[in-house]
C-alpha positions in Angstrom: -114.6 -125.0 82.8 -111.3 -125.4 81.0 -112.3 -124.9 77.4 -114.1 -121.1 78.6 -110.7 -120.2 80.3 -108.8 -121.2 77.2 -110.9 -119.1 74.7 -111.1 -116.2 76.5 -107.0 -115.8 77.3 -107.0 -116.9 73.6 -109.0 -114.4 72.5 -108.9 -110.9 75.0 -106.2 -109.0 73.8 -105.3 -105.6 75.5 -106.8 -104.2 72.4 -110.1 -105.9 72.9 -110.0 -107.1 76.3 -112.9 -109.1 77.6 -114.9 -108.1 80.2 -116.2 -110.7 82.8 -119.5 -109.6 84.3 -122.1 -111.4 87.4 -125.6 -111.8 85.2 -126.9 -112.6 89.0 -127.2 -108.5 90.3 -128.9 -106.3 87.3 -127.4 -103.2 89.2 -124.0 -104.5 90.0 -124.1 -105.7 85.9 -124.9 -102.4 85.1 -122.2 -100.3 87.6 -119.4 -102.7 86.5 -120.9 -102.1 82.9 -121.3 -98.2 83.1 -117.5 -97.9 84.3 -115.4 -100.4 82.2 -117.1 -97.7 78.8 -116.2 -94.9 80.7 -112.9 -96.0 81.2 -112.5 -96.9 78.0 -113.5 -93.3 76.7 -110.9 -91.4 79.2 -108.2 -93.7 77.7 -109.3 -92.7 73.7 -107.0 -89.3 75.1 -109.8 -87.2 72.7 -109.2 -83.8 71.6 -110.8 -81.5 69.5 -109.1 -81.2 65.5 -106.6 -78.2 65.3 -107.6 -75.8 62.7 -106.8 -72.8 60.6 -108.0 -69.0 61.2 -108.8 -69.4 57.4 -110.8 -72.6 58.1 -112.6 -70.5 61.3 -114.1 -68.4 59.9 -115.4 -69.9 57.3 -116.6 -72.4 59.8 -118.6 -69.3 61.2 -119.6 -67.8 58.5 -121.5 -71.6 57.5 -122.7 -71.3 61.4 -124.2 -67.8 60.6 -125.8 -68.8 57.3 -127.6 -72.1 59.2 -128.6 -69.7 62.3 -130.3 -67.3 59.8 
């Protein structure tokens, strides 16, 4: 048990943490993993890239070609 704790505490960092999820309760384990994934994705603060008006016009032109 000491080696297990040492391994987790040494390799788990804020950038790549380890999570201990109970394996004997599949329903709750899946809920816990889902929450971890959702929280991680929300923490990324992703946004759409900014584009210039010229680039936007080009993209709209390409879209018109693709929808024909």
